[in-house]
Structures are given as structure tokens and as C-alpha cells.
Residue frames as qw, qx, qy, qz and C-alpha x, y, z in Angstrom:
[[0.000, 0.888, 0.460, 0.000, 0.00, 0.00, 0.00],
 [0.370, 0.524, -0.039, 0.766, 1.22, 3.46, -0.79],
 [0.324, -0.318, -0.528, 0.718, 1.86, 5.69, 2.20],
 [0.135, 0.161, 0.000, -0.978, 0.00, 8.58, 0.58],
 [0.214, -0.318, -0.831, -0.403, -3.03, 6.43, -0.15],
 [0.417, -0.396, 0.007, -0.818, -6.39, 7.71, 1.05],
 [0.853, -0.293, -0.373, -0.220, -6.97, 4.32, 2.67],
 [0.531, 0.257, -0.611, 0.528, -3.81, 4.39, 4.80],
 [0.160, -0.310, 0.440, -0.828, -5.36, 6.38, 7.65],
 [0.770, -0.188, -0.041, -0.608, -8.35, 4.03, 7.84],
 [0.692, 0.136, -0.701, 0.105, -6.20, 0.98, 8.57],
 [0.621, -0.630, 0.230, -0.406, -6.82, -0.36, 12.06],
 [0.316, 0.394, -0.839, 0.201, -4.19, -2.50, 13.75],
 [0.801, -0.366, -0.380, -0.282, -5.76, -5.50, 15.45],
 [0.423, -0.686, 0.491, -0.331, -4.87, -5.97, 19.07],
 [0.422, 0.314, -0.850, 0.034, -2.66, -9.00, 19.61],
 [0.793, -0.383, -0.035, -0.472, -4.95, -11.46, 21.33],
 [0.838, 0.090, -0.490, 0.223, -2.09, -13.90, 21.91],
 [0.217, 0.323, -0.520, 0.760, -0.76, -11.65, 24.62],
 [0.604, -0.582, -0.497, -0.223, -2.65, -12.74, 27.71],
 [0.273, -0.756, 0.337, -0.490, -2.37, -11.19, 31.07],
 [0.453, 0.224, -0.822, 0.263, -0.09, -13.46, 33.13],
 [0.249, -0.146, 0.611, -0.737, -2.16, -12.72, 36.23],
 [0.765, 0.074, -0.004, -0.640, -5.17, -14.46, 34.65],
 [0.694, 0.256, -0.668, -0.085, -3.27, -17.75, 34.21],
 [0.866, -0.491, -0.052, -0.078, -3.16, -20.51, 36.86],
 [0.261, -0.800, 0.540, 0.025, 0.09, -21.01, 38.69],
 [0.512, 0.438, -0.736, -0.062, 2.80, -23.49, 37.69],
 [0.908, -0.324, -0.118, -0.238, 2.27, -26.93, 39.23],
 [0.673, 0.289, -0.507, 0.454, 5.99, -27.38, 39.91],
 [0.624, -0.645, -0.374, 0.235, 6.59, -27.44, 43.62],
 [0.464, -0.553, -0.058, 0.690, 7.77, -24.05, 44.87],
 [0.272, 0.158, 0.425, 0.849, 7.29, -22.26, 41.51],
 [0.132, 0.619, 0.450, -0.630, 5.18, -19.08, 41.44],
 [0.063, 0.246, -0.497, -0.830, 5.33, -18.44, 37.68],
 [0.708, 0.272, 0.133, -0.638, 2.14, -18.78, 35.59],
 [0.515, -0.054, 0.840, 0.162, 1.52, -22.23, 34.08],
 [0.473, 0.544, -0.180, -0.670, 1.01, -21.89, 30.34],
 [0.446, 0.375, -0.757, -0.297, 2.08, -25.34, 29.09],
 [0.888, -0.189, 0.125, -0.400, 0.27, -28.64, 29.57],
 [0.188, 0.433, -0.881, 0.026, 2.01, -31.89, 30.47],
 [0.764, -0.203, -0.525, -0.316, 0.41, -35.35, 30.88],
 [0.583, -0.630, 0.354, -0.372, 0.05, -36.54, 34.46],
 [0.398, -0.347, 0.849, -0.010, 0.66, -40.30, 34.40],
 [0.286, 0.048, -0.854, -0.432, -0.01, -43.35, 32.27],
 [0.190, -0.422, -0.883, 0.083, -3.66, -44.31, 32.77],
 [0.017, -0.678, -0.403, 0.614, -4.72, -40.71, 33.51],
 [0.302, 0.271, 0.529, 0.745, -5.40, -39.74, 29.92],
 [0.073, -0.753, -0.438, -0.485, -6.97, -36.32, 29.52],
 [0.494, -0.851, -0.125, 0.126, -5.51, -34.97, 32.79],
 [0.600, 0.543, -0.121, 0.575, -2.61, -32.54, 32.68],
 [0.483, -0.557, -0.185, 0.650, -0.19, -30.54, 34.78],
 [0.295, 0.923, 0.108, 0.223, 0.39, -26.88, 33.98],
 [0.707, -0.353, 0.036, 0.612, 4.02, -25.76, 33.98],
 [0.087, 0.907, -0.149, -0.384, 5.93, -22.64, 33.14],
 [0.673, 0.665, -0.319, -0.055, 8.43, -22.68, 30.26],
 [0.043, 0.627, -0.749, 0.212, 11.43, -23.63, 32.40],
 [0.517, -0.190, 0.759, -0.346, 9.68, -26.46, 34.19],
 [0.863, 0.379, 0.147, -0.302, 7.95, -27.90, 31.11],
 [0.527, 0.656, -0.541, 0.011, 11.39, -28.30, 29.57],
 [0.144, -0.445, 0.820, -0.331, 12.66, -30.05, 32.67],
 [0.739, 0.065, 0.511, -0.434, 9.57, -32.25, 32.81],
 [0.814, 0.517, -0.117, -0.237, 9.88, -33.26, 29.14],
 [0.310, 0.640, -0.697, 0.098, 13.54, -34.14, 29.56],
 [0.151, -0.275, 0.881, -0.353, 12.75, -36.61, 32.35],
 [0.745, 0.108, 0.249, -0.609, 9.29, -37.89, 31.35],
 [0.105, 0.213, -0.942, -0.238, 9.05, -41.61, 30.50],
 [0.716, -0.067, -0.141, -0.680, 5.64, -43.00, 29.57],
 [0.862, 0.030, -0.499, -0.091, 6.88, -46.59, 29.97],
 [0.033, -0.542, 0.657, -0.523, 8.42, -46.11, 33.40],
 [0.587, -0.214, 0.637, -0.451, 8.16, -49.34, 35.40],
 [0.906, 0.320, 0.035, -0.276, 7.66, -51.57, 32.36],
 [0.689, -0.282, 0.573, 0.342, 9.97, -54.36, 31.27],
 [0.024, 0.411, -0.584, -0.700, 11.53, -54.39, 27.81],
 [0.077, 0.216, 0.937, 0.264, 9.17, -57.17, 26.71],
 [0.112, 0.698, 0.622, -0.337, 6.13, -55.17, 27.80],
 [0.069, 0.689, -0.141, -0.708, 7.35, -52.09, 25.95],
 [0.023, -0.207, 0.792, 0.574, 8.00, -54.13, 22.79],
 [0.102, 0.426, 0.898, 0.044, 4.54, -55.70, 22.98],
 [0.108, 0.758, 0.371, -0.526, 2.91, -52.28, 23.42],
 [0.050, 0.572, -0.396, -0.717, 4.77, -50.83, 20.46],
 [0.068, 0.027, 0.908, 0.412, 3.81, -53.80, 18.29],
 [0.089, 0.589, 0.795, -0.114, 0.14, -53.48, 19.22],
 [0.050, 0.683, 0.134, -0.716, 0.15, -49.71, 18.67],
 [0.049, -0.178, 0.662, 0.727, 0.68, -50.33, 14.94],
 [0.197, -0.355, -0.817, -0.409, -2.85, -51.78, 14.73],
 [0.339, -0.475, -0.011, -0.812, -4.39, -49.44, 17.29],
 [0.185, -0.178, 0.828, -0.499, -4.41, -52.12, 20.03],
 [0.782, 0.118, 0.026, -0.611, -7.25, -53.96, 18.26],
 [0.699, -0.142, 0.701, 0.017, -7.44, -57.78, 17.99],
 [0.529, 0.567, -0.433, -0.460, -6.36, -59.21, 14.64],
 [0.866, -0.059, 0.496, -0.006, -5.92, -62.65, 13.09],
 [0.289, -0.310, 0.695, 0.581, -3.74, -64.09, 10.38],
 [0.500, 0.316, -0.353, -0.725, -5.08, -64.06, 6.83],
 [0.617, 0.052, -0.720, -0.312, -7.37, -67.01, 6.27],
 [0.006, 0.070, -0.841, 0.536, -7.83, -67.66, 9.98],
 [0.494, -0.388, -0.584, -0.515, -11.16, -69.18, 10.93],
 [0.630, -0.633, -0.001, -0.450, -13.11, -69.79, 14.12],
 [0.941, -0.250, -0.134, 0.185, -10.75, -72.57, 15.19],
 [0.606, 0.373, -0.193, 0.676, -7.66, -70.40, 14.69],
 [0.021, 0.432, -0.277, 0.858, -8.73, -67.58, 16.99],
 [0.137, -0.116, -0.860, 0.477, -10.81, -69.61, 19.43],
 [0.410, 0.137, 0.214, -0.876, -14.34, -68.42, 18.67],
 [0.207, -0.066, -0.912, -0.348, -15.77, -71.71, 17.55],
 [0.061, 0.398, 0.783, -0.473, -18.53, -71.30, 20.14],
 [0.288, 0.490, 0.062, -0.820, -20.00, -68.56, 17.95],
 [0.265, 0.231, -0.728, -0.589, -20.40, -70.98, 15.06],
 [0.786, -0.048, 0.195, -0.584, -23.20, -73.02, 16.71],
 [0.731, 0.321, -0.594, -0.101, -21.15, -76.17, 16.25],
 [0.867, -0.459, 0.178, -0.083, -20.34, -79.17, 18.32],
 [0.273, -0.630, 0.689, 0.231, -16.82, -80.62, 18.63],
 [0.487, 0.000, 0.836, 0.253, -15.96, -82.76, 15.64],
 [0.472, 0.718, 0.510, -0.040, -18.14, -80.76, 13.24],
 [0.210, -0.596, 0.290, 0.719, -15.32, -78.75, 11.71],
 [0.115, -0.009, 0.705, 0.700, -16.12, -77.60, 8.18],
 [0.053, 0.637, 0.769, 0.024, -19.84, -77.26, 8.79],
 [0.084, 0.434, 0.188, 0.877, -21.33, -73.96, 7.62],
 [0.045, 0.239, 0.568, -0.786, -22.92, -71.68, 10.20],
 [0.235, -0.311, -0.649, -0.654, -26.61, -71.96, 9.32],
 [0.110, 0.076, 0.646, -0.751, -28.66, -70.49, 12.22],
 [0.575, 0.247, 0.112, -0.772, -31.86, -70.36, 10.13],
 [0.602, 0.039, 0.797, 0.024, -31.43, -73.88, 8.65],
 [0.516, 0.646, -0.127, -0.548, -31.68, -72.49, 5.12],
 [0.272, 0.479, -0.791, -0.266, -29.21, -74.96, 3.62],
 [0.229, 0.014, 0.950, -0.214, -30.79, -77.88, 5.47],
 [0.543, 0.501, 0.424, -0.524, -34.21, -76.89, 4.13],
 [0.478, 0.642, -0.372, -0.470, -32.91, -76.56, 0.60],
 [0.082, 0.345, -0.929, -0.102, -31.15, -79.92, 0.75],
 [0.392, 0.170, 0.833, -0.351, -34.32, -81.61, 1.99],
 [0.590, 0.568, 0.130, -0.559, -36.21, -80.41, -1.08],
 [0.713, 0.037, 0.621, 0.323, -33.80, -82.07, -3.51],
 [0.153, -0.223, 0.478, 0.836, -32.91, -81.13, -7.09],
 [0.042, 0.456, 0.801, 0.385, -36.35, -82.05, -8.44],
 [0.135, -0.822, -0.491, 0.256, -38.10, -79.55, -6.20],
 [0.250, -0.564, 0.159, 0.771, -35.52, -76.92, -7.11],
 [0.135, 0.053, 0.676, 0.723, -36.27, -77.43, -10.81],
 [0.049, -0.628, -0.756, -0.178, -40.03, -77.29, -10.23],
 [0.188, -0.748, -0.310, 0.555, -39.76, -73.95, -8.45],
 [0.160, -0.351, 0.368, 0.846, -38.24, -72.32, -11.52],
 [0.582, 0.624, 0.309, -0.420, -40.73, -70.97, -14.03],
 [0.560, -0.010, 0.632, 0.536, -39.83, -72.39, -17.42],
 [0.238, 0.471, -0.244, -0.814, -39.97, -70.38, -20.62],
 [0.818, 0.370, 0.146, -0.415, -42.15, -71.62, -23.48],
 [0.601, 0.590, -0.533, -0.085, -39.15, -72.72, -25.57],
 [0.075, -0.406, 0.858, -0.305, -37.75, -74.63, -22.58],
 [0.683, 0.090, 0.554, -0.468, -41.06, -76.43, -22.14],
 [0.788, 0.516, -0.129, -0.310, -41.13, -77.27, -25.84],
 [0.329, 0.583, -0.740, 0.065, -37.57, -78.63, -25.68],
 [0.343, -0.211, 0.830, -0.385, -38.56, -80.88, -22.77],
 [0.782, 0.304, 0.305, -0.450, -41.60, -82.07, -24.70],
 [0.611, 0.601, -0.476, -0.199, -39.33, -82.94, -27.63],
 [0.199, 0.381, -0.875, 0.222, -37.44, -85.23, -25.26],
 [0.667, -0.361, -0.580, -0.297, -40.76, -86.60, -23.86],
 [0.408, -0.093, -0.623, 0.661, -40.03, -85.16, -20.39],
 [0.259, -0.836, -0.483, 0.006, -42.11, -83.35, -17.76],
 [0.096, 0.869, -0.114, 0.471, -41.30, -79.80, -16.60],
 [0.628, -0.715, 0.269, -0.147, -40.04, -81.26, -13.29],
 [0.936, 0.216, -0.134, 0.242, -37.28, -83.26, -15.01],
 [0.526, -0.759, 0.238, 0.301, -33.87, -83.07, -13.36],
 [0.165, 0.757, -0.557, -0.300, -30.48, -82.69, -15.04],
 [0.312, -0.253, 0.913, 0.068, -29.82, -86.41, -14.73],
 [0.591, 0.439, 0.645, -0.205, -33.19, -87.25, -16.27],
 [0.457, 0.820, -0.081, -0.335, -32.57, -84.91, -19.22],
 [0.020, 0.634, -0.740, -0.223, -29.12, -86.37, -19.88],
 [0.430, -0.033, 0.901, -0.047, -30.37, -89.93, -19.61],
 [0.596, 0.595, 0.471, -0.263, -33.35, -89.32, -21.91],
 [0.315, 0.811, -0.331, -0.366, -31.12, -87.55, -24.46],
 [0.129, -0.430, 0.876, 0.179, -28.83, -90.59, -24.68],
 [0.506, 0.247, 0.813, -0.149, -31.82, -92.91, -25.08],
 [0.527, 0.741, 0.240, -0.339, -33.38, -90.80, -27.82],
 [0.163, 0.734, -0.556, -0.355, -30.09, -90.48, -29.73],
 [0.245, -0.199, 0.943, 0.109, -29.68, -94.25, -29.75],
 [0.503, 0.433, 0.701, -0.261, -33.31, -94.76, -30.70],
 [0.492, 0.816, 0.202, -0.226, -33.39, -92.34, -33.64],
 [0.247, -0.600, 0.566, 0.509, -29.86, -92.67, -34.97],
 [0.663, 0.515, -0.257, -0.478, -29.99, -93.21, -38.78],
 [0.230, 0.415, -0.878, -0.062, -27.59, -96.13, -38.61],
 [0.208, 0.061, 0.914, -0.342, -30.07, -98.06, -36.47],
 [0.510, 0.518, 0.453, -0.516, -33.03, -97.11, -38.65],
 [0.646, 0.314, 0.594, 0.362, -31.73, -98.00, -42.10],
 [0.246, -0.012, 0.263, 0.933, -31.07, -94.39, -43.05],
 [0.012, 0.731, 0.677, 0.087, -34.71, -93.37, -42.54],
 [0.181, 0.464, 0.067, 0.865, -35.10, -89.63, -43.30],
 [0.495, -0.711, -0.233, -0.442, -37.79, -89.16, -40.65],
 [0.820, -0.447, -0.202, 0.296, -35.53, -90.65, -38.03],
 [0.556, 0.143, -0.030, 0.818, -32.74, -88.29, -39.10],
 [0.105, -0.618, -0.150, -0.764, -35.05, -85.27, -38.78],
 [0.696, -0.656, -0.240, -0.168, -36.21, -86.42, -35.34],
 [0.786, -0.212, -0.167, 0.556, -32.59, -86.84, -34.22],
 [0.299, 0.387, 0.024, 0.872, -31.85, -83.28, -35.34],
 [0.405, -0.693, -0.189, -0.565, -34.78, -81.97, -33.28],
 [0.822, -0.502, -0.233, 0.132, -33.60, -83.93, -30.23],
 [0.663, 0.004, -0.103, 0.742, -30.05, -82.54, -30.50],
 [0.052, 0.525, 0.096, 0.844, -31.32, -78.98, -30.95],
 [0.594, -0.681, -0.238, -0.357, -33.65, -79.34, -27.95],
 [0.827, -0.373, -0.207, 0.366, -30.86, -80.72, -25.77],
 [0.495, 0.201, -0.038, 0.844, -28.45, -77.95, -26.81],
 [0.194, -0.649, -0.154, -0.719, -31.09, -75.32, -25.99],
 [0.740, -0.628, -0.218, -0.103, -31.68, -76.81, -22.54],
 [0.774, -0.130, -0.147, 0.603, -27.95, -76.84, -22.00],
 [0.250, 0.401, 0.026, 0.881, -27.64, -73.15, -22.90],
 [0.436, -0.666, -0.199, -0.571, -30.58, -72.36, -20.61],
 [0.061, -0.489, 0.675, -0.549, -28.72, -73.95, -17.70],
 [0.839, -0.188, 0.135, -0.492, -31.10, -76.86, -17.20],
 [0.971, 0.117, -0.172, 0.116, -28.44, -79.46, -18.03]]
């Protein structure tokens, strides 16, 4: 800003709020010291959030002699430092399961049932009791899928095994070599193969 600017006289210097009256500060907690305490220092391990107030000279002296691990063995200090990397939270090795970290009781299992899936609502047991035939019947078939099953002379509830078995039977039955080169048999075989391939693409085989 130029010194002859018309705005120069309107500049107001802000009062330095950092300068605090020393008489308003609490006294230094160092024994025998009467200076104001402006600097915080931790009290002891286990008293987190509680602090001493020291003057500049005594905070320096305190910091030079302060040892958070005072009274601990080297092994305890090493263990604390190792756990501090993970925030003192429990961890397990990659791939560890309930048996590795001792929480098998949470898996609703009895001894000797290792490998059993935790199924508190018995969903998998219910599904297994229905069998593959019931699973197939629950699925709504498309018209072309129904037609393909009809080509193989099968019901809509046919399982994968039934479809495969019927396909093999029909191929043997309508193969031209077994029917003297009959054209109708050859056309029927083509329909059977197309129907089976469609069911395979639809995921029913």
C-alpha cells in the first residue's frame, strides 16, 4: 500500500490477542514455583486427559525426564509398540477361521463338526431336503424350454440327470444307422439334439 493512499489512515491495527495477562493464568504446578503455568504436560499413564500446567522452564525439565513406559519391562514395551501399529485392536492371520482364533462357540457347532457352515436359520438344510427335483419345479420355465422338454418326452419337473439320460436314449433310438437311413428318423434326431443344446444353454443341463 502506498503511504500517501487515502486508505492508509483508515487501517486499524488488530490488538494481539495472543498476549494474555499473566495474572489471569493458573500457577505453575511445579513445587515451589510461582510463575504462571502456560504449558500442559500429561500426568501419568492411565490418567489420559488430565494434565499438569508448567511454566516454560519447568515444562522443559519435565519433558527431559518424562518416561511413559516407566516401570515396564523391555518385553512389555516391545509388545505395546507392536500393538500400537494396529491401534491395540485384535487381529488374526489371513485365512484364519473360528478354530484359529478360538471363537468356535460362535459358530453353533459341536466338537468334531469342523467344516460345517454356520446356518442359524437352517436355510441350507431346508434346501437340501427339497432335492434337485423340487428346485427345478420352483423355476418358471420359458415356453421354448417347455417345448424342448416335450421334444425329449419329459415333464417340466425333469432333473439334469433325467434330461441327460433321456437324451442318450433318444439319440440311440433315432440314430440313422439303427433305422436303415430313414429320413424321418434323421429329422427327429436333429430336433432332439437342438432341444438338448437349448436346454444346455438355458442352464437346465
